[in-house]
C-alpha positions in Angstrom: 108.8 96.5 109.4 108.8 95.2 105.8 112.0 94.7 103.8 112.6 94.0 100.1 115.4 91.5 99.6 116.6 91.2 96.0 119.1 88.4 95.4 121.0 88.6 92.1 122.1 85.3 90.7 125.7 84.6 90.0 127.0 83.0 86.8 126.0 79.5 88.0 122.9 80.6 89.8 120.4 78.8 87.6 122.2 75.4 88.1 122.8 76.0 91.8 119.2 77.1 92.4 117.9 73.7 91.4 120.2 72.0 94.0 119.6 74.4 96.9 115.9 75.3 96.4 114.6 72.8 99.0 117.0 74.2 101.7 116.1 77.8 100.7 112.3 77.0 101.0 112.9 75.2 104.3 114.7 78.3 105.6 111.7 80.5 104.6 109.0 78.1 106.0 109.2 79.2 109.7 108.9 82.8 108.6 105.9 81.8 106.4 104.3 80.0 109.3 104.6 83.2 111.4 103.1 85.4 108.7 106.4 87.2 107.9 106.5 86.3 104.2 104.6 88.9 102.3 105.7 87.5 98.9 108.7 85.6 97.6 109.7 84.1 94.3 112.2 84.0 91.4 112.3 86.8 88.8 111.1 85.3 85.5 114.0 86.8 83.6 116.3 84.4 85.6 118.3 87.3 87.1 117.5 86.4 90.7 114.7 86.5 93.3 112.5 89.0 95.1 111.4 88.6 98.7 109.3 90.9 100.8 109.6 89.8 104.4 108.6 91.3 107.7 111.4 91.6 110.3 111.8 93.6 113.5 115.0 95.3 112.3 117.4 95.8 109.4 119.9 93.7 111.3 117.5 90.8 111.4 116.8 91.1 107.6 120.5 91.2 106.9 121.1 88.2 109.1 118.4 86.2 107.2 119.8 87.2 103.8 123.4 86.4 104.7 122.6 83.0 106.1 120.0 81.9 103.5 121.2 78.8 101.5 121.0 80.7 98.3 123.5 83.2 99.6 125.7 80.7 101.4 125.9 78.4 98.4 126.5 81.0 95.7 123.1 81.1 94.0 123.0 84.8 94.8 126.2 86.7 93.8 124.8 89.9 95.3 122.0 90.8 97.7 120.3 94.1 98.3 118.1 94.8 101.3 115.8 97.9 101.4 113.2 98.9 104.0 109.8 99.0 102.4 106.5 100.7 103.1 103.5 98.8 101.7 100.8 101.2 100.5 98.6 98.7 98.5 96.9 96.4 99.1 96.0 97.9 102.5 96.8 95.5 105.3 
């Protein structure tokens, strides 16, 4: 099942993002290797990040988001997780 994860940056998010980006990407890489990363990247208005990831359950998505270096180190002040149904492009 796909999930949209939106991480909203805190007041020091931009500065912290530069520091913790390598750990954040390393955390995503095993999921990427398994084909679970549909898309991921920062919002260009610098308000946060958008990830669309494939997990077995809401709990698994929540666990990922809560333990991601961007959340742990305060890049993200708030995280939203929503189940998502991809319509296009067809997979």
